[in-house]
Backbone as XML, in Angstrom:
<?xml version="1.0"?>
<chain id="A" units="angstrom">
  <residue number="1" name="MET">
    <atom name="N" x="13.224" y="10.007" z="5.031"/>
    <atom name="CA" x="13.269" y="9.398" z="3.791"/>
    <atom name="C" x="12.708" y="10.204" z="2.521"/>
  </residue>
  <residue number="2" name="ARG">
    <atom name="N" x="11.666" y="10.736" z="2.825"/>
    <atom name="CA" x="11.002" y="11.600" z="1.926"/>
    <atom name="C" x="11.726" y="12.842" z="1.562"/>
  </residue>
  <residue number="3" name="ASN">
    <atom name="N" x="12.345" y="13.378" z="2.570"/>
    <atom name="CA" x="13.275" y="14.685" z="2.315"/>
    <atom name="C" x="14.589" y="14.229" z="1.506"/>
  </residue>
  <residue number="4" name="LEU">
    <atom name="N" x="14.912" y="13.104" z="1.996"/>
    <atom name="CA" x="16.133" y="12.543" z="1.255"/>
    <atom name="C" x="15.888" y="12.374" z="-0.149"/>
  </residue>
  <residue number="5" name="LEU">
    <atom name="N" x="14.786" y="11.825" z="-0.609"/>
    <atom name="CA" x="14.483" y="11.469" z="-1.996"/>
    <atom name="C" x="14.225" y="12.870" z="-2.683"/>
  </residue>
  <residue number="6" name="LEU">
    <atom name="N" x="13.679" y="13.772" z="-2.159"/>
    <atom name="CA" x="13.351" y="15.071" z="-2.641"/>
    <atom name="C" x="14.646" y="15.871" z="-3.037"/>
  </residue>
  <residue number="7" name="SER">
    <atom name="N" x="15.492" y="15.903" z="-1.880"/>
    <atom name="CA" x="16.915" y="16.488" z="-2.020"/>
    <atom name="C" x="17.651" y="15.859" z="-3.067"/>
  </residue>
  <residue number="8" name="LEU">
    <atom name="N" x="17.601" y="14.612" z="-3.227"/>
    <atom name="CA" x="18.417" y="13.846" z="-4.148"/>
    <atom name="C" x="17.822" y="14.265" z="-5.621"/>
  </residue>
  <residue number="9" name="ALA">
    <atom name="N" x="16.597" y="14.324" z="-5.676"/>
    <atom name="CA" x="15.993" y="14.566" z="-7.158"/>
    <atom name="C" x="16.220" y="16.028" z="-7.460"/>
  </residue>
  <residue number="10" name="VAL">
    <atom name="N" x="16.206" y="16.927" z="-6.539"/>
    <atom name="CA" x="16.560" y="18.415" z="-6.919"/>
    <atom name="C" x="17.948" y="18.514" z="-7.183"/>
  </residue>
  <residue number="11" name="PHE">
    <atom name="N" x="18.880" y="17.798" z="-6.362"/>
    <atom name="CA" x="20.268" y="17.986" z="-6.552"/>
    <atom name="C" x="20.553" y="17.425" z="-7.906"/>
  </residue>
  <residue number="12" name="LEU">
    <atom name="N" x="20.133" y="16.253" z="-8.373"/>
    <atom name="CA" x="20.429" y="15.703" z="-9.493"/>
    <atom name="C" x="19.957" y="16.502" z="-10.780"/>
  </residue>
  <residue number="13" name="THR">
    <atom name="N" x="18.847" y="17.350" z="-10.586"/>
    <atom name="CA" x="18.330" y="18.094" z="-11.738"/>
    <atom name="C" x="19.391" y="19.022" z="-12.221"/>
  </residue>
  <residue number="14" name="GLY">
    <atom name="N" x="20.299" y="19.471" z="-11.265"/>
    <atom name="CA" x="21.288" y="20.479" z="-11.653"/>
    <atom name="C" x="22.396" y="19.879" z="-12.703"/>
  </residue>
  <residue number="15" name="CYS">
    <atom name="N" x="22.567" y="18.656" z="-12.573"/>
    <atom name="CA" x="23.415" y="17.942" z="-13.366"/>
    <atom name="C" x="23.110" y="17.591" z="-14.796"/>
  </residue>
  <residue number="16" name="SER">
    <atom name="N" x="21.928" y="17.672" z="-15.107"/>
    <atom name="CA" x="21.443" y="17.312" z="-16.410"/>
    <atom name="C" x="20.085" y="17.810" z="-16.784"/>
  </residue>
  <residue number="17" name="ASN">
    <atom name="N" x="19.824" y="17.910" z="-17.971"/>
    <atom name="CA" x="18.618" y="18.449" z="-18.570"/>
    <atom name="C" x="17.474" y="17.302" z="-18.393"/>
  </residue>
  <residue number="18" name="ASN">
    <atom name="N" x="17.780" y="16.058" z="-18.454"/>
    <atom name="CA" x="16.709" y="15.013" z="-18.297"/>
    <atom name="C" x="16.807" y="14.354" z="-16.904"/>
  </residue>
  <residue number="19" name="LEU">
    <atom name="N" x="15.615" y="14.139" z="-16.346"/>
    <atom name="CA" x="15.365" y="13.567" z="-15.016"/>
    <atom name="C" x="14.371" y="12.583" z="-15.158"/>
  </residue>
  <residue number="20" name="THR">
    <atom name="N" x="14.756" y="11.316" z="-14.656"/>
    <atom name="CA" x="13.820" y="10.343" z="-14.617"/>
    <atom name="C" x="13.517" y="10.114" z="-13.113"/>
  </residue>
  <residue number="21" name="ILE">
    <atom name="N" x="12.234" y="10.198" z="-12.782"/>
    <atom name="CA" x="11.850" y="10.022" z="-11.482"/>
    <atom name="C" x="11.246" y="8.634" z="-11.223"/>
  </residue>
  <residue number="22" name="VAL">
    <atom name="N" x="11.781" y="7.881" z="-10.317"/>
    <atom name="CA" x="11.387" y="6.554" z="-10.046"/>
    <atom name="C" x="10.624" y="6.697" z="-8.616"/>
  </residue>
  <residue number="23" name="SER">
    <atom name="N" x="9.378" y="6.264" z="-8.706"/>
    <atom name="CA" x="8.675" y="6.373" z="-7.492"/>
    <atom name="C" x="9.023" y="5.270" z="-6.533"/>
  </residue>
  <residue number="24" name="PRO">
    <atom name="N" x="8.748" y="5.253" z="-5.197"/>
    <atom name="CA" x="9.087" y="4.305" z="-4.310"/>
    <atom name="C" x="8.112" y="3.131" z="-4.548"/>
  </residue>
  <residue number="25" name="PRO">
    <atom name="N" x="8.663" y="1.842" z="-4.535"/>
    <atom name="CA" x="7.914" y="0.708" z="-4.899"/>
    <atom name="C" x="6.867" y="0.423" z="-3.730"/>
  </residue>
  <residue number="26" name="VAL">
    <atom name="N" x="5.748" y="-0.202" z="-4.182"/>
    <atom name="CA" x="4.782" y="-0.722" z="-3.182"/>
    <atom name="C" x="5.256" y="-2.077" z="-2.697"/>
  </residue>
  <residue number="27" name="PRO">
    <atom name="N" x="5.291" y="-2.250" z="-1.350"/>
    <atom name="CA" x="5.825" y="-3.405" z="-0.674"/>
    <atom name="C" x="5.044" y="-4.703" z="-1.203"/>
  </residue>
  <residue number="28" name="ASP">
    <atom name="N" x="5.797" y="-5.768" z="-1.420"/>
    <atom name="CA" x="5.161" y="-7.027" z="-1.846"/>
    <atom name="C" x="4.063" y="-7.552" z="-0.959"/>
  </residue>
  <residue number="29" name="ALA">
    <atom name="N" x="4.192" y="-7.284" z="0.352"/>
    <atom name="CA" x="3.135" y="-7.776" z="1.227"/>
    <atom name="C" x="1.764" y="-7.048" z="0.968"/>
  </residue>
  <residue number="30" name="LEU">
    <atom name="N" x="1.750" y="-6.013" z="0.458"/>
    <atom name="CA" x="0.576" y="-5.209" z="0.134"/>
    <atom name="C" x="-0.092" y="-5.646" z="-1.272"/>
  </residue>
  <residue number="31" name="ARG">
    <atom name="N" x="0.761" y="-6.341" z="-2.125"/>
    <atom name="CA" x="0.238" y="-6.697" z="-3.319"/>
    <atom name="C" x="-0.437" y="-8.056" z="-3.401"/>
  </residue>
  <residue number="32" name="GLN">
    <atom name="N" x="-0.751" y="-8.572" z="-2.287"/>
    <atom name="CA" x="-1.488" y="-9.940" z="-2.054"/>
    <atom name="C" x="-2.983" y="-9.602" z="-2.313"/>
  </residue>
  <residue number="33" name="ARG">
    <atom name="N" x="-3.631" y="-10.359" z="-3.081"/>
    <atom name="CA" x="-5.110" y="-10.321" z="-3.103"/>
    <atom name="C" x="-5.668" y="-10.982" z="-1.952"/>
  </residue>
  <residue number="34" name="CYS">
    <atom name="N" x="-6.884" y="-10.624" z="-1.549"/>
    <atom name="CA" x="-7.578" y="-11.233" z="-0.560"/>
    <atom name="C" x="-8.051" y="-12.641" z="-1.105"/>
  </residue>
  <residue number="35" name="PRO">
    <atom name="N" x="-8.078" y="-13.566" z="-0.168"/>
    <atom name="CA" x="-8.502" y="-14.933" z="-0.596"/>
    <atom name="C" x="-10.037" y="-14.890" z="-0.864"/>
  </residue>
  <residue number="36" name="ASP">
    <atom name="N" x="-10.436" y="-15.821" z="-1.751"/>
    <atom name="CA" x="-11.832" y="-16.035" z="-2.019"/>
    <atom name="C" x="-12.633" y="-16.685" z="-0.968"/>
  </residue>
  <residue number="37" name="VAL">
    <atom name="N" x="-11.997" y="-17.569" z="-0.118"/>
    <atom name="CA" x="-12.778" y="-18.186" z="0.859"/>
    <atom name="C" x="-12.349" y="-17.603" z="2.190"/>
  </residue>
  <residue number="38" name="ILE">
    <atom name="N" x="-13.377" y="-17.090" z="2.878"/>
    <atom name="CA" x="-13.178" y="-16.433" z="4.184"/>
    <atom name="C" x="-13.354" y="-17.204" z="5.283"/>
  </residue>
  <residue number="39" name="ALA">
    <atom name="N" x="-13.808" y="-18.489" z="5.153"/>
    <atom name="CA" x="-13.980" y="-19.228" z="6.405"/>
    <atom name="C" x="-14.080" y="-20.733" z="5.925"/>
  </residue>
  <residue number="40" name="ASP">
    <atom name="N" x="-13.730" y="-21.587" z="6.757"/>
    <atom name="CA" x="-13.855" y="-22.999" z="6.349"/>
    <atom name="C" x="-15.344" y="-23.493" z="6.118"/>
  </residue>
  <residue number="41" name="GLN">
    <atom name="N" x="-15.497" y="-24.375" z="5.193"/>
    <atom name="CA" x="-16.806" y="-24.802" z="4.755"/>
    <atom name="C" x="-17.602" y="-25.488" z="6.034"/>
  </residue>
  <residue number="42" name="LEU">
    <atom name="N" x="-18.887" y="-25.102" z="6.121"/>
    <atom name="CA" x="-19.637" y="-25.621" z="7.177"/>
    <atom name="C" x="-20.012" y="-27.166" z="6.879"/>
  </residue>
  <residue number="43" name="VAL">
    <atom name="N" x="-19.847" y="-27.945" z="8.006"/>
    <atom name="CA" x="-20.274" y="-29.313" z="7.799"/>
    <atom name="C" x="-21.443" y="-29.652" z="8.473"/>
  </residue>
  <residue number="44" name="THR">
    <atom name="N" x="-21.492" y="-29.399" z="9.873"/>
    <atom name="CA" x="-22.778" y="-29.724" z="10.608"/>
    <atom name="C" x="-23.611" y="-28.521" z="10.786"/>
  </residue>
  <residue number="45" name="GLY">
    <atom name="N" x="-23.075" y="-27.346" z="10.785"/>
    <atom name="CA" x="-23.951" y="-26.179" z="10.897"/>
    <atom name="C" x="-24.559" y="-25.947" z="12.347"/>
  </residue>
  <residue number="46" name="ASP">
    <atom name="N" x="-23.831" y="-26.567" z="13.238"/>
    <atom name="CA" x="-24.249" y="-26.370" z="14.656"/>
    <atom name="C" x="-23.621" y="-24.865" z="15.135"/>
  </residue>
  <residue number="47" name="GLN">
    <atom name="N" x="-24.136" y="-24.686" z="16.379"/>
    <atom name="CA" x="-23.783" y="-23.184" z="16.826"/>
    <atom name="C" x="-22.270" y="-23.154" z="17.085"/>
  </residue>
  <residue number="48" name="PHE">
    <atom name="N" x="-21.494" y="-24.185" z="17.449"/>
    <atom name="CA" x="-20.127" y="-24.082" z="17.556"/>
    <atom name="C" x="-19.341" y="-23.813" z="16.244"/>
  </residue>
  <residue number="49" name="GLU">
    <atom name="N" x="-19.857" y="-24.602" z="15.149"/>
    <atom name="CA" x="-19.261" y="-24.410" z="13.814"/>
    <atom name="C" x="-19.524" y="-23.056" z="13.266"/>
  </residue>
  <residue number="50" name="LEU">
    <atom name="N" x="-20.791" y="-22.663" z="13.577"/>
    <atom name="CA" x="-21.178" y="-21.320" z="13.070"/>
    <atom name="C" x="-20.306" y="-20.187" z="13.817"/>
  </residue>
  <residue number="51" name="SER">
    <atom name="N" x="-20.118" y="-20.397" z="15.094"/>
    <atom name="CA" x="-19.376" y="-19.416" z="15.852"/>
    <atom name="C" x="-17.870" y="-19.347" z="15.199"/>
  </residue>
  <residue number="52" name="ARG">
    <atom name="N" x="-17.334" y="-20.567" z="14.990"/>
    <atom name="CA" x="-15.982" y="-20.557" z="14.577"/>
    <atom name="C" x="-15.808" y="-19.928" z="13.234"/>
  </residue>
  <residue number="53" name="ALA">
    <atom name="N" x="-16.798" y="-20.115" z="12.326"/>
    <atom name="CA" x="-16.835" y="-19.484" z="10.968"/>
    <atom name="C" x="-17.044" y="-17.962" z="11.067"/>
  </residue>
  <residue number="54" name="LEU">
    <atom name="N" x="-17.823" y="-17.538" z="11.997"/>
    <atom name="CA" x="-17.916" y="-16.058" z="12.213"/>
    <atom name="C" x="-16.623" y="-15.459" z="12.825"/>
  </residue>
  <residue number="55" name="VAL">
    <atom name="N" x="-15.874" y="-16.107" z="13.511"/>
    <atom name="CA" x="-14.412" y="-15.663" z="14.060"/>
    <atom name="C" x="-13.536" y="-15.659" z="12.893"/>
  </residue>
  <residue number="56" name="GLN">
    <atom name="N" x="-13.521" y="-16.708" z="11.962"/>
    <atom name="CA" x="-12.736" y="-16.788" z="10.842"/>
    <atom name="C" x="-13.001" y="-15.532" z="10.000"/>
  </residue>
  <residue number="57" name="ALA">
    <atom name="N" x="-14.326" y="-15.342" z="9.683"/>
    <atom name="CA" x="-14.647" y="-14.229" z="8.754"/>
    <atom name="C" x="-14.280" y="-12.982" z="9.397"/>
  </residue>
  <residue number="58" name="THR">
    <atom name="N" x="-14.436" y="-12.663" z="10.560"/>
    <atom name="CA" x="-14.077" y="-11.412" z="11.249"/>
    <atom name="C" x="-12.533" y="-11.217" z="11.097"/>
  </residue>
  <residue number="59" name="GLN">
    <atom name="N" x="-11.656" y="-12.297" z="11.368"/>
    <atom name="CA" x="-10.277" y="-12.163" z="11.176"/>
    <atom name="C" x="-10.007" y="-11.821" z="9.780"/>
  </residue>
  <residue number="60" name="TYR">
    <atom name="N" x="-10.580" y="-12.543" z="8.956"/>
    <atom name="CA" x="-10.324" y="-12.281" z="7.439"/>
    <atom name="C" x="-10.587" y="-10.764" z="7.156"/>
  </residue>
  <residue number="61" name="GLY">
    <atom name="N" x="-11.680" y="-10.266" z="7.538"/>
    <atom name="CA" x="-12.091" y="-8.961" z="7.322"/>
    <atom name="C" x="-11.036" y="-7.977" z="7.852"/>
  </residue>
  <residue number="62" name="LYS">
    <atom name="N" x="-10.630" y="-8.325" z="9.125"/>
    <atom name="CA" x="-9.662" y="-7.321" z="9.788"/>
    <atom name="C" x="-8.319" y="-7.266" z="8.989"/>
  </residue>
  <residue number="63" name="ALA">
    <atom name="N" x="-7.838" y="-8.374" z="8.671"/>
    <atom name="CA" x="-6.547" y="-8.616" z="8.006"/>
    <atom name="C" x="-6.642" y="-7.969" z="6.524"/>
  </residue>
  <residue number="64" name="CYS">
    <atom name="N" x="-7.706" y="-8.110" z="5.855"/>
    <atom name="CA" x="-7.718" y="-7.527" z="4.538"/>
    <atom name="C" x="-7.985" y="-5.983" z="4.559"/>
  </residue>
  <residue number="65" name="SER">
    <atom name="N" x="-8.639" y="-5.525" z="5.609"/>
    <atom name="CA" x="-8.920" y="-4.173" z="5.706"/>
    <atom name="C" x="-7.633" y="-3.552" z="6.138"/>
  </residue>
  <residue number="66" name="ALA">
    <atom name="N" x="-6.747" y="-4.107" z="7.113"/>
    <atom name="CA" x="-5.434" y="-3.623" z="7.396"/>
    <atom name="C" x="-4.613" y="-3.506" z="6.149"/>
  </residue>
  <residue number="67" name="ARG">
    <atom name="N" x="-4.620" y="-4.530" z="5.349"/>
    <atom name="CA" x="-3.694" y="-4.447" z="4.083"/>
    <atom name="C" x="-4.109" y="-3.492" z="3.124"/>
  </residue>
  <residue number="68" name="LEU">
    <atom name="N" x="-5.314" y="-3.187" z="3.045"/>
    <atom name="CA" x="-5.939" y="-2.197" z="2.159"/>
    <atom name="C" x="-5.603" y="-0.796" z="2.652"/>
  </residue>
  <residue number="69" name="ASP">
    <atom name="N" x="-5.743" y="-0.742" z="3.895"/>
    <atom name="CA" x="-5.272" y="0.688" z="4.525"/>
    <atom name="C" x="-3.838" y="0.866" z="4.388"/>
  </residue>
  <residue number="70" name="ALA">
    <atom name="N" x="-3.022" y="-0.032" z="4.537"/>
    <atom name="CA" x="-1.598" y="0.091" z="4.376"/>
    <atom name="C" x="-1.166" y="0.400" z="2.923"/>
  </residue>
  <residue number="71" name="LEU">
    <atom name="N" x="-1.900" y="-0.321" z="2.064"/>
    <atom name="CA" x="-1.720" y="0.074" z="0.649"/>
    <atom name="C" x="-2.070" y="1.505" z="0.257"/>
  </residue>
  <residue number="72" name="VAL">
    <atom name="N" x="-3.142" y="1.858" z="0.719"/>
    <atom name="CA" x="-3.655" y="3.319" z="0.490"/>
    <atom name="C" x="-2.671" y="4.290" z="1.063"/>
  </residue>
  <residue number="73" name="ASP">
    <atom name="N" x="-1.988" y="3.963" z="2.254"/>
    <atom name="CA" x="-1.169" y="4.914" z="2.903"/>
    <atom name="C" x="0.177" y="4.813" z="2.115"/>
  </residue>
  <residue number="74" name="ALA">
    <atom name="N" x="0.535" y="3.829" z="1.511"/>
    <atom name="CA" x="1.832" y="3.682" z="0.756"/>
    <atom name="C" x="1.668" y="4.368" z="-0.575"/>
  </residue>
  <residue number="75" name="LEU">
    <atom name="N" x="0.449" y="4.385" z="-1.094"/>
    <atom name="CA" x="0.188" y="5.103" z="-2.368"/>
    <atom name="C" x="0.144" y="6.618" z="-2.031"/>
  </residue>
  <residue number="76" name="ASP">
    <atom name="N" x="-0.452" y="7.062" z="-1.022"/>
    <atom name="CA" x="-0.590" y="8.329" z="-0.565"/>
    <atom name="C" x="1.006" y="8.973" z="-0.464"/>
  </residue>
  <residue number="77" name="VAL">
    <atom name="N" x="1.628" y="8.308" z="0.274"/>
    <atom name="CA" x="3.087" y="8.709" z="0.416"/>
    <atom name="C" x="3.774" y="8.843" z="-1.025"/>
  </residue>
  <residue number="78" name="ARG">
    <atom name="N" x="3.663" y="7.986" z="-1.833"/>
    <atom name="CA" x="4.216" y="7.898" z="-3.141"/>
    <atom name="C" x="3.738" y="9.148" z="-4.016"/>
  </residue>
  <residue number="79" name="ASP">
    <atom name="N" x="2.392" y="9.292" z="-3.894"/>
    <atom name="CA" x="1.810" y="10.435" z="-4.578"/>
    <atom name="C" x="2.321" y="11.820" z="-4.055"/>
  </residue>
  <residue number="80" name="GLN">
    <atom name="N" x="2.521" y="11.848" z="-2.745"/>
    <atom name="CA" x="2.977" y="13.220" z="-2.236"/>
    <atom name="C" x="4.361" y="13.411" z="-2.624"/>
  </residue>
  <residue number="81" name="ILE">
    <atom name="N" x="5.302" y="12.303" z="-2.640"/>
    <atom name="CA" x="6.633" y="12.601" z="-3.050"/>
    <atom name="C" x="6.708" y="12.972" z="-4.441"/>
  </residue>
  <residue number="82" name="MET">
    <atom name="N" x="5.918" y="12.383" z="-5.207"/>
    <atom name="CA" x="5.901" y="12.696" z="-6.791"/>
    <atom name="C" x="5.394" y="14.028" z="-6.869"/>
  </residue>
  <residue number="83" name="ALA">
    <atom name="N" x="4.350" y="14.550" z="-6.309"/>
    <atom name="CA" x="3.861" y="15.884" z="-6.436"/>
    <atom name="C" x="4.846" y="16.892" z="-5.876"/>
  </residue>
  <residue number="84" name="THR">
    <atom name="N" x="5.592" y="16.644" z="-4.764"/>
    <atom name="CA" x="6.599" y="17.539" z="-4.251"/>
    <atom name="C" x="7.748" y="17.682" z="-5.168"/>
  </residue>
  <residue number="85" name="VAL">
    <atom name="N" x="8.209" y="16.570" z="-5.692"/>
    <atom name="CA" x="9.298" y="16.699" z="-6.825"/>
    <atom name="C" x="8.872" y="17.492" z="-7.995"/>
  </residue>
  <residue number="86" name="LYS">
    <atom name="N" x="7.650" y="17.153" z="-8.514"/>
    <atom name="CA" x="7.117" y="17.839" z="-9.628"/>
    <atom name="C" x="7.147" y="19.469" z="-9.392"/>
  </residue>
  <residue number="87" name="THR">
    <atom name="N" x="6.624" y="19.815" z="-8.270"/>
    <atom name="CA" x="6.561" y="21.222" z="-7.909"/>
    <atom name="C" x="7.852" y="21.743" z="-7.774"/>
  </residue>
  <residue number="88" name="GLN">
    <atom name="N" x="8.782" y="21.156" z="-7.232"/>
    <atom name="CA" x="10.277" y="21.654" z="-7.264"/>
    <atom name="C" x="10.749" y="21.729" z="-8.493"/>
  </residue>
  <residue number="89" name="LEU">
    <atom name="N" x="10.603" y="20.852" z="-9.400"/>
    <atom name="CA" x="11.107" y="21.021" z="-10.785"/>
    <atom name="C" x="10.378" y="22.138" z="-11.573"/>
  </residue>
  <residue number="90" name="GLU">
    <atom name="N" x="9.177" y="22.324" z="-11.365"/>
    <atom name="CA" x="8.465" y="23.391" z="-12.102"/>
    <atom name="C" x="8.911" y="24.745" z="-11.653"/>
  </residue>
  <residue number="91" name="LYS">
    <atom name="N" x="9.426" y="24.934" z="-10.435"/>
    <atom name="CA" x="10.001" y="26.266" z="-9.919"/>
    <atom name="C" x="11.308" y="26.494" z="-10.519"/>
  </residue>
  <residue number="92" name="ARG">
    <atom name="N" x="11.796" y="25.566" z="-11.078"/>
    <atom name="CA" x="13.292" y="25.868" z="-11.823"/>
    <atom name="C" x="13.158" y="26.629" z="-13.048"/>
  </residue>
</chain>
């Protein structure tokens, strides 16, 4: 995919003097904010309820961390593509 975008951008630069570079979009699934509530509200505070809340908080943390990692990866790929296209254009 990356090579295809690069090839297309380089190919199209030979056809005109102006080139608009459109970066790959960030997927909508990665644009979600993490919720404010990480676990259900405690009612009794007994050990079972505390255990359940800890499990919920752990799941929340893992899901949010995975989404953040995926977002950073997507942005890194986008930045690499943009830098490669820019370098290729500067060589012309």
